[in-house]
C-alpha positions in Angstrom: -69.2 180.7 15.5 -69.4 184.8 15.1 -67.4 187.0 13.5 -67.5 191.0 13.8 -65.5 193.1 11.8 -65.5 196.7 12.5 -64.3 199.7 10.3 -64.6 203.0 10.1 -61.3 204.2 12.1 -59.2 206.7 11.8 -57.8 210.5 12.1 -59.8 213.3 12.8 -59.5 216.7 14.6 -60.9 217.5 18.1 -64.8 218.5 17.6 -64.8 216.0 14.6 -66.7 212.9 13.8 -66.6 209.2 13.0 -69.0 206.6 12.1 -68.0 202.9 13.2 -69.5 199.9 12.1 -70.1 196.4 13.0 -71.2 193.5 10.6 -72.2 190.5 12.5 -71.6 186.9 10.4 -72.0 183.2 11.5 -74.5 181.9 13.2 -77.5 183.8 14.1 -78.1 185.8 16.9 -80.0 189.0 18.0 -78.4 192.4 17.3 -79.6 193.9 20.3 -76.9 191.9 22.4 -74.3 193.7 21.0 -71.9 196.7 22.5 -68.9 198.6 21.9 -65.6 198.9 24.2 -63.1 201.1 24.0 -58.9 201.0 25.0 -56.4 203.2 25.2 -53.4 202.5 26.1 -52.2 201.3 29.2 -55.6 201.6 30.2 -58.4 198.6 30.8 -60.7 197.9 28.7 -64.0 200.4 29.3 -68.0 200.0 28.4 -68.9 203.2 25.3 -72.4 201.6 24.5 -74.6 198.8 23.9 -78.2 198.5 21.9 -80.3 199.7 23.3 -79.2 203.2 24.1 -76.6 202.1 27.4 -74.2 205.1 26.9 -71.0 204.9 29.5 -71.6 209.2 31.2 -68.2 210.3 29.3 -70.1 209.2 25.7 -73.1 210.7 26.7 -75.3 213.7 24.3 -72.0 212.7 21.8 -72.0 209.5 21.2 -75.0 207.4 19.2 -75.4 203.1 19.2 -77.9 202.4 16.4 -78.6 198.5 14.6 -79.5 197.9 10.8 -81.2 194.0 11.8 -80.8 193.1 8.0 -77.6 193.5 7.4 -76.6 192.1 11.1 -74.7 195.3 11.8 -74.2 197.9 14.6 -73.3 201.4 14.0 -71.7 203.8 16.9 -72.2 207.7 15.9 -69.2 209.5 17.4 -69.6 213.4 17.2 -67.7 216.0 19.4 -64.8 214.0 19.8 -62.0 214.7 22.5 -58.9 213.7 22.5 -59.7 211.4 25.5 -61.5 209.4 23.0 -58.4 208.1 21.3 -58.4 204.4 21.7 -58.9 201.2 19.6 -62.4 200.3 19.5 -64.6 196.9 20.6 -67.6 195.3 19.0 -68.7 192.6 21.1 -71.8 190.7 20.4 -73.6 187.4 22.2 -74.2 189.7 25.8 -75.3 187.4 29.0 -75.3 189.5 31.8 -74.7 193.4 32.8 -74.3 195.4 29.6 -71.3 197.2 30.5 -69.4 194.5 31.6 -66.6 192.7 29.1 -67.1 189.6 31.3 -70.6 189.8 29.7 -69.5 189.4 26.0 -69.1 186.4 23.9 -67.8 188.0 20.6 -65.3 190.3 20.2 -63.9 191.9 16.7 -60.4 192.9 16.2 -60.6 196.4 17.3 -60.4 199.5 14.7 -58.0 202.8 16.1 -59.6 205.8 16.7 -57.4 208.7 16.6 -58.4 212.6 17.8 -55.7 215.4 17.7 -56.6 218.6 19.1 
C-alpha cells in the first residue's frame, strides 16, 4: 500500500504564491508516476500537473511540478495565483495511463485546501 500526505495549502491573496508538498510512503514506486489534481466546489476533479512537466493550460507558466527522489516527495510551486485556482488539491501516484486522467492513478492523498482571495 502507498500513503500520500499533502501539505502546504492555505489562504493567499491573488498574485501570491504557495508550494504544495506530497510525501509518499509505503511500497516502492517511481515518483515519475505522480501528479496533481484539484477539485473546486461543485466541479469535477481536474488535472493540474504531472511529472515530467505536463501542465493543464490553465496553470501553464504559473505552476511548476518538481520532485525529490531521495525524499520520495513531489512539489507543486504555484505562482501568480488567481481566485479561480481555489480548490482542494490532491496528489496522485502510480499512473498507469494518460497523465491527465484521474482514473489512471491508483493512489490518492487526502487533499489540501488552497484558497485565493481577490
